N, C-alpha and C positions, 0 to 999 in steps of 0.2 A: 399689178404683178407682171413680171416679164414672162413671155411665152417661150416655149421650146424653140420655135422658129427664130425668134429674136436672139436667143442665146446662141444658136447655131451660126447666125449671121455675125454676131460679135466674135465668136471663136474664129470664124474664117477671116475676119478683118484682122484680128490679132495675129493669126498665122502669117498673113501677108506682111504685116508690119515687122514681125520677128524675122522673117526671111530677108526683108530689105535691110534691116539692121545687121543681120549676120553677114550678108554680102559686103556691106560697107566695112565691117570689122575685118573680114577676110582680106579685103584690099589693103587696109592699113597694116595688117600683120605681114602680108607679103612684102610690102614696101619696106617695113622695118627689117625683115629677114634679109632682103637683098642688100640693104644698106650695111648691115652688120657683116654679111659675107664679103662685100667689097672692102669694107674697112679692115677686116682681119685676113683677107686673102683666102677665104674658105671657098672650096669648090663643091659641086654636087658629089663628086667622087669622095671627098673628105667626109661627107655625111652618109655615104653608102647609098646614094640615090641613082647610081649608074647601072644597077642590075647585076653587075659582075664584080668579082673581087678585084681589088687593086693589084696591078702588076708591079712587082718590085723590079726596078731597073738594076741590071747587073752589068758588070764589066765583061768585055769579050772573053777574057781569060776564064771567068767563072762559067760562062755559057759553054765553053769547050769542055770543061770538067764535068758538067751536068749530063748524065746519061739520058738518052731519049726514052720516054716512058711509053710511047705508042706501041712499039713491038711487044713489050711485056704485057700490056693490057690485051692486045689482040691474041697473044699466045694463051693467056689465061682464059679468055672468053672462048677460044676454040677448044681448049682442053676441057672446059666444063660442060660443053654441049655434046661431047662424044662419049 
């Protein structure tokens, strides 16, 4: 009959094997993802990986028509604290 210690050693060995396989599979998946991204021209920003929202490029005429929001935000913040 197998002892508790022997089973614990087997468990540890299986954990090590599982982690090695996991790392190998991760490497394969990363390679596959990079290949697909290059093939289809997908960027990290397209996947939402850049941390900030995408900035939509506008024409200079549209930028001139868009009112600046900073003063309104500052006025609102100052008004709410008084």
